[in-house]
Each structure stands twice: as C-alpha cells, then as structure tokens.
TORLO-922304 format. One record per residue (C-alpha): x, y, z. Coordinates in steps of 0.25 Angstrom, whole numbers, plus 5000, padded with zeros to 4 digits. Each point is the difference from the previous one (the first is absolute). Layout:
SITE      x      y      z
SITE      X      Y      Z
...
***
This chain:
SITE      x      y      z
SITE   5055   5074   5139
SITE   4991   4995   5009
SITE   4999   4986   4994
SITE   5002   4987   5006
SITE   5010   4990   4991
SITE   4993   4988   4993
SITE   5010   4989   5003
SITE   4992   4990   4991
SITE   5007   5006   4988
SITE   5015   5002   4997
SITE   4999   5015   5001
SITE   4992   4998   5013
SITE   5011   4992   5006
SITE   5010   5010   4994
SITE   4992   5012   5007
SITE   5000   4991   5013
SITE   5014   4999   5001
SITE   5003   5014   4996
SITE   4991   5005   5010
SITE   5008   4992   5011
SITE   5012   5005   4994
SITE   4996   5015   5001
SITE   4996   4998   5015
SITE   5014   4995   5003
SITE   5005   5012   4992
SITE   4991   5009   5009
SITE   5004   4995   5013
SITE   5016   5001   4997
SITE   5005   5014   5000
SITE   5012   4994   4992
SITE   4992   4998   4987
SITE   5002   5012   4990
SITE   4988   5008   4997
SITE   5003   4997   4986
SITE   4998   4984   5002
SITE   4987   5003   5007
SITE   4995   5008   4989
SITE   5003   4990   4989
SITE   4993   4989   5010
SITE   4988   5009   5000
SITE   4999   5001   4985
SITE   5002   4986   4998
SITE   4989   4997   5010
SITE   4991   5010   4993
SITE   5002   4992   4987
SITE   4998   4987   5006
SITE   4988   5004   5008
SITE   4994   5007   4989
SITE   5001   4989   4988
SITE   4990   4990   5003
SITE   4988   5010   5004
SITE   5004   5008   4987
SITE   4999   4989   4991
SITE   4987   4995   5006
SITE   4994   5014   4999
SITE   5005   5002   4986
SITE   4992   4987   4995
SITE   4988   5006   4995
SITE   4988   4993   5007
SITE   4986   4999   4992
SITE   4995   4989   5009
SITE   4986   4995   4997
SITE   5000   4992   5014
SITE   5001   5007   5013
SITE   4999   4998   5014
SITE   4984   5004   4999
SITE   4998   4988   4990
SITE   5005   4988   5009
SITE   4995   4986   4999
SITE   4988   5003   5009
SITE   4995   4988   5007
SITE   5007   4991   4991
SITE   5014   5001   5005
SITE   4996   5007   5014
SITE   5006   5013   5006
SITE   5013   4993   5003
SITE   5003   4998   4985
SITE   4996   5014   4997
SITE   5011   5005   5010
SITE   5010   4989   4994
SITE   4998   5006   4986
SITE   5001   5014   5004
SITE   5013   4997   5008
SITE   5006   4993   4989
SITE   4996   5012   4990
SITE   5011   5009   5006
SITE   5012   4992   4999
SITE   4997   4993   4986
SITE   4995   5012   4993
SITE   5013   5003   4991
SITE   5002   4985   4996
SITE   4984   5000   4998
SITE   5002   5012   4990
SITE   5012   4993   4994
SITE   4993   4987   4997
SITE   4988   5008   4994
SITE   5010   5008   4991
SITE   5005   4986   4994
SITE   4986   4994   4999
SITE   4997   5012   4991
SITE   5013   5000   4993
SITE   4999   4985   4997
SITE   4985   5000   4998
SITE   5000   4988   5010
SITE   4987   4993   5001
SITE   5004   4987   5009
SITE   5009   5000   5012
SITE   5006   4991   5009
SITE   5003   5004   5014
SITE   5010   4991   5008
SITE   5000   5003   5015
SITE   4994   5012   5008
SITE   4999   5012   4992
SITE   4993   5010   5010
SITE   4985   5000   4999
SITE   4997   5014   4996
SITE   5011   4999   4988
SITE   4993   4988   4995
SITE   4987   5009   4999
SITE   5008   5009   4993
SITE   5005   4992   4990
SITE   4986   4994   4997
SITE   4995   5014   4998
SITE   5009   5001   4988
SITE   4997   4987   4993
SITE   4989   5001   4989
SITE   4987   4994   5004
SITE   5004   4986   4995
SITE   5013   5000   5008
SITE   5003   4991   5011
SITE   5010   4999   5011
SITE   5004   4986   5005
SITE   5005   5002   5015
SITE   5006   4988   5005
SITE   5005   4999   5015
SITE   5003   4990   5010
SITE   4990   5006   5010
SITE   4989   5010   4997
SITE   5003   5014   4999
SITE   4997   5010   5012
SITE   4997   4988   5008
SITE   4985   4999   4995
SITE   4992   4995   4989
SITE   5007   5009   4990
SITE   4991   4996   4988
SITE   4988   5005   5008
SITE   5007   5013   5003
SITE   5004   5003   4986
SITE   4987   4997   4994
SITE   4994   5012   5007
SITE   5002   5007   4987
SITE   5000   4998   4985
SITE   5015   5001   4999
SITE   5002   4990   5011
SITE   4992   4990   4993
SITE   5011   4999   4990
SITE   5009   4994   5011
SITE   5001   4985   5002
SITE   5006   4994   5012
SITE   5008   4987   5000
SITE   5003   4997   5015
SITE   5010   4987   5003
SITE   5014   4996   4996
SITE   5005   5009   4989
SITE   5007   4989   4993
SITE   4988   4992   4998
SITE   4992   5013   4996
SITE   5010   5002   4988
SITE   5001   4986   4996
SITE   4985   5001   4999
SITE   5001   5013   4991
SITE   5011   4992   4991
SITE   4989   4988   4998
SITE   4989   5010   4997
SITE   5010   5007   4989
SITE   4999   5013   5006
SITE   5009   5011   4997
SITE   5000   5015   5005
SITE   5004   5014   4996
SITE   5006   5004   5013
SITE   5005   4991   5012
SITE   5003   5006   5013
SITE   5009   4993   5010
SITE   5002   5004   5014
SITE   5016   4997   5003
SITE   4997   4999   5015
SITE   4997   4985   4999
SITE   5010   4989   5001
SITE   4996   4993   4987
SITE   4998   5013   4992
SITE   5012   4995   4990
SITE   4993   4987   4998
SITE   4987   5007   4996
SITE   5008   5009   4990
SITE   5006   4988   4994
SITE   4987   4993   4998
SITE   4994   5012   4994
SITE   5010   5001   4990
SITE   5003   4984   4998
SITE   4986   4998   4997
SITE   4995   5012   4991
SITE   4991   5006   5010
SITE   5006   5014   4995
SITE   4994   5004   4986
SITE   5011   5005   4991
SITE   4999   5015   5003
SITE   4996   4998   5014
SITE   5007   5007   5012
SITE   5004   4993   5014
SITE   5000   5010   5012
SITE   5007   4995   5013
SITE   4998   5008   5012
SITE   5009   5002   5013
SITE   5013   4996   4991
SITE   5008   5010   5009
SITE   4996   4995   5013
SITE   5000   5013   5008
SITE   5015   5003   4994
SITE   5006   4987   5006
SITE   5000   4992   4987
SITE   5012   5006   4994
SITE   5008   5001   5013
SITE   5011   4990   5004
SITE   5001   4991   5011
SITE   4985   4998   5001
SITE   4995   4987   5006
SITE   4985   5002   5000
SITE   4993   4989   4992
SITE   4990   5008   4994
SITE   5010   5011   4995
SITE   5009   4988   4994
SITE   4987   4995   4993
SITE   4997   5012   4994
SITE   5015   5001   4995
SITE   5000   4987   4995
SITE   4987   5005   4992
SITE   5005   5012   4994
SITE   5013   4993   4996
SITE   4992   4989   4993
SITE   4992   5010   4992
SITE   5012   5008   4997
SITE   5007   4988   4994
SITE   4989   4994   4993
SITE   5002   5003   4984
SITE   4985   5000   4998
SITE   4998   5013   5007
SITE   5005   5014   5003
SITE   4998   5007   5014
SITE   5000   5013   5006
SITE   4998   5002   5015
SITE   4993   5013   5004
SITE   5004   5005   5013
SITE   4986   5004   5005
SITE   4995   4996   5014
SITE   5006   4985   5002
SITE   5004   5000   4986
SITE   4993   4996   4987
SITE   5006   4992   4989
SITE   4994   5001   4985
SITE   5003   4988   4992
SITE   4997   4997   4986
SITE   5004   4990   4989
SITE   5012   5003   4992
SITE   4995   5007   4987
SITE   5010   4990   4993
SITE   5002   4986   5005
SITE   5015   4998   5003
SITE   5008   4991   4991
SITE   5003   4991   5011
SITE   4986   4997   5003
SITE   4998   4998   4984
SITE   5012   4992   4998
SITE   4995   4989   5010
SITE   4990   4997   4991
SITE   5005   4997   4986
SITE   4988   4998   4993
SITE   4996   5015   5002
SITE   5000   5007   4986
SITE   5004   5015   5003
SITE   4994   5007   4988
SITE   4990   5012   4998
SITE   4989   4991   5006
SITE   5008   4998   5012
SITE   5006   5014   5002
SITE   4989   5007   4993
SITE   5001   5008   4988
SITE   5011   5011   5002
SITE   5000   4995   5014
SITE   4985   5005   5002
SITE   4990   4990   5007
SITE   4987   5000   4993
SITE   4994   5011   5008
SITE   5011   5009   4999
SITE   4999   4998   4986
SITE   4986   5007   5002
SITE   5006   5012   5006
SITE   4999   5013   4993
SITE   5011   5008   5007
SITE   5006   5012   4993
SITE   4990   4998   4988
SITE   4992   5012   4996
SITE   4985   4998   4995
SITE   4988   5008   4996
SITE   4986   4996   5001
SITE   4989   5007   4991
SITE   4986   5001   5005
SITE   5007   4998   5013
SITE   4990   5009   5008
SITE   4990   4989   5003
SITE   4996   4985   4998
SITE   5010   4991   4993
SITE   5010   5010   4997
SITE   5000   5005   5016
SITE   5002   4984   5003
SITE   5011   5000   4989
SITE   5008   5012   5006
SITE   4999   4995   5015
SITE   5005   4985   4995
SITE   5012   5006   4992
SITE   5003   5009   5012
SITE   5000   4989   5010
SITE   5009   4992   4991
SITE   5010   5011   5001
SITE   4998   5009   4988
SITE   4999   5015   5000
SITE   4986   5003   4993
SITE   4994   5012   4993
SITE   4985   5000   5001
SITE   4995   5006   4987
SITE   4985   5003   4999
SITE   4990   5009   4992
SITE   4996   5007   5013
SITE   5013   5005   5008
SITE   4992   4999   5013
SITE   4997   4984   4999
SITE   5015   4999   4997
SITE   5005   5008   5011
SITE   4992   4992   5009
SITE   5005   4987   4996
SITE   5014   5006   5000
SITE   4997   5004   5015
SITE   4996   4987   5003
SITE   5013   4994   4995
SITE   5008   5010   5007
SITE   4994   4996   5014
SITE   5006   4987   4996
SITE   5014   5004   4999
SITE   4999   4999   4984
SITE   5006   5011   4991
SITE   4989   5006   4991
SITE   4995   5011   4992
SITE   4987   5004   4994
SITE   4999   5004   4986
SITE   4987   5005   4992
SITE   4999   4996   4986
SITE   4990   4996   4988
SITE   5007   4988   4994
SITE   4991   5002   4988
SITE   5010   5012   4997
SITE   5014   4998   4995
SITE   5006   5012   5007
SITE   4995   4996   5013
SITE   5005   4986   4998
SITE   5014   5006   4997
SITE   4998   5009   5012
SITE   4998   4988   5010
SITE   5012   4993   4995
SITE   5009   5014   5000
SITE   4995   5003   5014
SITE   5004   4986   5006
SITE   5013   5000   4993
SITE   5004   5014   5005
SITE   4995   4995   5015
SITE   5006   4986   5000
SITE   5009   4998   4987
SITE   4993   4990   4993
SITE   4987   4991   4998
SITE   5002   4985   5003
SITE   4986   4996   5001
SITE   4988   5006   4991
SITE   4986   4996   5006
SITE   4990   5005   4990
SITE   4987   4998   5006
SITE   4991   5012   4997
SITE   4987   4996   4993
SITE   4985   5003   4999
SITE   4988   4993   4996
SITE   4987   5006   4994
SITE   4988   4990   4999
SITE   4992   5001   4988
SITE   4993   4989   4990
SITE   5009   4999   4987
SITE   4989   5006   4991
SITE   5000   5012   5010
SITE   5014   5003   5002
SITE   5004   5013   4995
SITE   5013   5002   4992
SITE   5004   5011   5011
SITE   4998   4989   5011
SITE   5009   4991   4991
SITE   5010   5009   4999
SITE   5000   5004   5014
SITE   5001   4987   5005
SITE   5012   4996   4989
SITE   5007   5013   5004
SITE   5002   4997   5015
SITE   5000   4984   4999
SITE   5008   4997   4989
SITE   5007   5013   4993
SITE   5003   5005   5014
SITE   5006   4987   5004
SITE   5008   4999   4987
SITE   5006   5013   5003
SITE   5004   4997   5014
SITE   5006   4988   4994
SITE   5008   5007   4990
SITE   5005   5011   5009
SITE   5004   4992   5011
SITE   5006   4988   4990
SITE   5009   5011   4994
SITE   5007   5002   5013
SITE   5000   4985   5004
SITE   5005   4996   4986
SITE   5011   5010   5002
SITE   5005   4994   5013
SITE   4998   4986   4996
SITE   4990   4997   5011
SITE   4985   5002   5004
SITE   4987   4993   5004
SITE   4987   5006   4993
SITE   4987   4994   5006
SITE   4987   5004   4993
SITE   4986   4998   5006
SITE   4991   4993   4989
SITE   4987   4994   5005
SITE   4993   4985   4999
SITE   4992   5007   4990
SITE   5012   4998   4991
SITE   4995   4985   5001
SITE   4986   4999   5001
SITE   4988   5010   4998
SITE   4995   5004   5014
SITE   4985   5000   5001
SITE   4989   5005   5002
SITE   5007   5014   5000
SITE   5003   5005   4986
SITE   5015   5006   4998
SITE   5004   4997   4986
SITE   5010   5012   5000
SITE   5006   4996   5013
SITE   5001   4985   4996
SITE   5006   5003   4987
SITE   5011   5010   5006
SITE   5005   4990   5010
SITE   5001   4989   4989
SITE   5008   5010   4994
SITE   5009   5002   5012
SITE   5003   4985   5000
SITE   5005   5000   4986
SITE   5008   5013   5002
SITE   5006   4993   5012
SITE   5004   4987   4992
SITE   5006   5008   4989
SITE   5008   5009   5009
SITE   5004   4988   5009
SITE   5005   4993   4987
SITE   5007   5012   4995
SITE   5007   5005   5012
SITE   5005   4989   5009
SITE   5013   4997   4993
SITE   5003   5014   5003
SITE   4997   4998   5015
SITE   4986   5005   5001
SITE   4988   4991   5004
SITE   4986   5003   4997
SITE   4988   4992   5005
SITE   4986   5004   5005
SITE   4990   4996   5011
SITE   4986   4997   4996
SITE   4991   5001   5013
SITE   4986   4996   5001
SITE   4989   5008   5006
SITE   5006   5007   5012
SITE   4992   5004   5012
SITE   5001   5015   5000
SITE   4991   5011   5005
SITE   4995   5002   4986
SITE   4994   4985   5001
SITE   4990   5004   5010
SITE   4996   5012   4992
SITE   4984   5000   4997
SITE   5003   4996   4985
SITE   5010   4988   5003
SITE   4995   4995   5014
SITE   4988   4991   4993
SITE   5010   4993   4991
SITE   5009   4995   5011
SITE   4992   4987   5004
SITE   5000   4996   4985
SITE   5015   5003   4999
SITE   5002   4991   5013
SITE   4993   4988   4993
SITE   5010   5000   4988
SITE   5013   5000   5009
SITE   5004   4987   5005
SITE   5007   5007   5012
SITE   4987   5005   5005
SITE   5004   5014   5003
SITE   5005   5012   4993
SITE   5015   5004   4998
SITE   5006   5009   5012
SITE   5011   5010   4996
SITE   5009   4992   5009
SITE   4998   4988   4991
SITE   5008   5007   4989
SITE   5012   5005   5009
SITE   5009   4988   5000
SITE   4998   4998   4985
SITE   5005   5015   4997
SITE   5012   4998   5009
SITE   5004   4987   4993
SITE   4999   5008   4987
SITE   5009   5011   5004
SITE   5010   4991   5008
SITE   5013   4992   4994
SITE   4992   4987   5003
SITE   4992   5002   4987
SITE   5012   5004   4992
SITE   4997   4989   4990
SITE   4985   5003   4998
SITE   4996   5009   4989
SITE   4987   5003   4992
SITE   4992   4993   5010
SITE   4985   5002   5004
SITE   5000   4997   5015
SITE   4985   4997   5003
SITE   4994   5001   5013
SITE   4985   4999   5000
SITE   4997   4989   5010
SITE   4998   4990   4988
SITE   4988   5008   4994
SITE   5006   5000   4985
SITE   5000   4984   5001
SITE   4985   4999   5001
***
C-alpha cells in the first residue's frame, strides 16, 4: 500500500510485526503462497486502519498552520503545534464530539494533551468556556499561555504549571468542579489523580472523564510485561474498572482512549456504607428520572399555533430541542414551512400546517393531520393571536369580533379539539399564550379588545385546568410581557419603547428566548402537579 506502519498505536505495532513476518515469508520458498496472501491481507488492514479513521474524522477546524501564534510563541511554537496536529487529530475530534454531547463548559486537563488538540477543544467551547490545563512543565517547551493567547479560543485556556497534586488540591480548596476531566495515563501518578478527582468531587454529576494512552501501544494487555509505565497504566485501568462509582469503556483508537462516567444509579454497596441515606424518589429521582431528564420531551408530539414567527417560532424550537416532534401551524404556510425547515436542520421531526384557528374545520384538520402523521397529540401550544390597537370609544364591533375570534374563540377550539384526544388517552399538556395585559392595562397604547380577550384566556385556562386535571390533562398559560419583535421597531410603536422601559424593573424588553424554558417546563412531566396556572414572565412590569 506504500504506507509506513505507525508503531505508536496498537494497530501500528501489529502492522510492523506483520511487515517483518511478510519479509521472512517472502524470503523463504517453503512458505505456501496462500499464507503469504493472508499475511498481505492482514497487513493491508492493519496499515489502513489508523489513516482511514483519521481521514474520516470530519474536520472544520477554525485554526490552521497559517494562523499561528505569531511573535508571541515564535516560529518554533508554530512548528510544534503543526506537528502535534497530525498525530492527535482523531482524539481531538473525539474530545470535541464529547464536549458537544455533554455540553461541557469547564474542562480540566491533567498531563500533556498535545497542544493542537487543546486548541481544537477550546474552539468547541462556548465563549464563556474555560480549560484548565495543569502539567508539571510548560507545554511545548515554551511559554504556552502566550502561545495559546494568539486567538480568542486560545484565551479560554488557563495554564497551571507545577506539581499536579498541588494544583488539584488548589482546585479542591476553591470548590471547583468540571464537566470533562482529561487524564494522560502515561504518567506514574495517574491513578492518584483519578482518585483525587473522584474522592473530592471535582467531577460534576453528569460529567465525563477521558483517559488517554490506556492501551500503551498495545502492551497493557500482554502478559509478562515488566515496563513500569505499562504496569502503571494497567493499574489505572484496573482501578477504574473496579470502582463501583463509575462505568468505563476503552476505545481502541490511537494509543487507547478510556471514557468514564458516573454510574447512573449509585450502587447499593456505596449507599449501605451510609445508613443515614434515605433512598426515596428524591434520592433516585421520580420514576428514576433525574430533574433535567424530567424536562425531556422525547417521544412526545406537539403543535404550536402561530408558530411561523415570534414567540411561536421560539416555542417550536424549544419543544423540539427538548425532544418533541413539532407541528408548526400558521395562517401563512410559507412561514410555517420556514420554521419547519429550521427544525429539520437541527434534526427535529417537524411538519408545517396552514390553518385559521378561528375556523372549527381548520382546527379539526390540524389535529387530524397530526394524528394521521404521528398517532396522537401530547402537547398543545395554543399561541396564535392578534392585536389591533384602538381607543375603546373607537373600537368597532368588527375589530372586537376579529380579535376575539382568534385570541379566545380560536384558542378554545384548539383546547377542545386537542383536549378530546388527550382526555381519551388520559394524558396531555395544554399551554395557552395569554398576556401581561390580563393583569394590568398596558399604556399608552389603547387595546381594549386585546386586553379583554387575554383576560378571557386566563379564565378559560383556569376553568379547563380545574375540569381536566383528574383525567390526566393539565392546562396552563404563559403571560409574556412586551416582547422585542420586528413589530416593536415599526414606525408606530418605536416611539413608545422608552416609556415601556421606564415601567419595567428589568430595564429591558422580553426576548422570545426568555419564554422558552417556561414552555418546556409546562410541557414536561416536571409540571404534572400544576394546572390552571398563569405563569407571568414580564420582567416585573406588572409589579409597578
């Protein structure tokens, strides 16, 4: 294949030995041709594995050899970073994947993770993320902090140089904890570092430990090995495997990568040692679900009316991100399709439906289409609404009826159609969008029809919430304050913004994202004992 073996990895060592065996076989005429062919096939597989894994690790690196640290780290540092890149690219990809999967924000690196991989990890962290890299000596043989600081991502890295045991003690004294802890197994005290992290709670509840070099070039699982470094890694692997607090898997990539997490359920042996521990639903979690798991909506089917823009769009994204399938309903099909497309890009199952919620036949069609597609409805998010400002003495009956037809009649029709399905299945969550205007009279704008219709939404929510909770259906509503949408920046409303801000203790308008957690909570099992509630999210405006 024209490729040299890579003896730093187990497969590289296998390839190296197969190559020597092949050379011996080719020089001995007594070796059967069939055996030579099998040796070549095995060699091809061994030689191709590491390069293929590296090539198939998708790379969209922001940093590159052309964007080195400049004068801060010098030419020598740039070369070192580039050299480290090739060998560590696969593990760097794995770490980045883990950071994304566990949404890590704070990372502890113990030992010398290769420099370029540190930058790759920093790129994956959010802007406020932080990497604490502790080592006995500076990385790359230079002032590593200066080398990393050449980019905004490098500035997320904090070097701690000195005895690692002292650095860990300092983290413990500062009550630090981490989402991901990396340990390089190729150091004599690695087992002590692992034990310190676990014994002193430096690892958060749902965090992960990664240990690199746990196969030690394929030597760790061989018998009759006397190398002290190999024996130290074997001791570490055994200690982790026998620790009842964690679960471990070793990936045979490069020189071995162990991924360790806390056991989802603490073992009885650990609990029994502390007789005062009460093993009830608070300890285990209701239905063995931890609190964040109780907010998940996996397997649930939801719809959002008015989902093509503004608050409804934010609700659709929030429910989908929490795991639900989402039907985006809007009067304008193009708007519904645009949001459904956004959801699909994020891997969320979604459909777009055009409907006028003031029409009973349209509302029934919404429910029928969702049931035909996904079998049922678990979450009804009735958000569609309109507002037509006018002074009370000038409000026409047509304006009044149009506002009530959408805001209250349409919402009732949706509650009724979805509620019938939910009552039949004995479970459902209905979330209605009311308004802060149900509590106060917003000013200086005049909106009598809107205010009254939203007060009706609250009373409707309370009535249905009381009627249906004993049959498994919970009905609640959210009352947002003034939400910063494109409409707010229109020529008519922009002059009012400063007056509104003076009435809001929070000092700003609401963002659609301020409402997302609330809709997920009300849609989830975490709110199962809540019904008929008006959840007000208005920055304190109704308090003044």
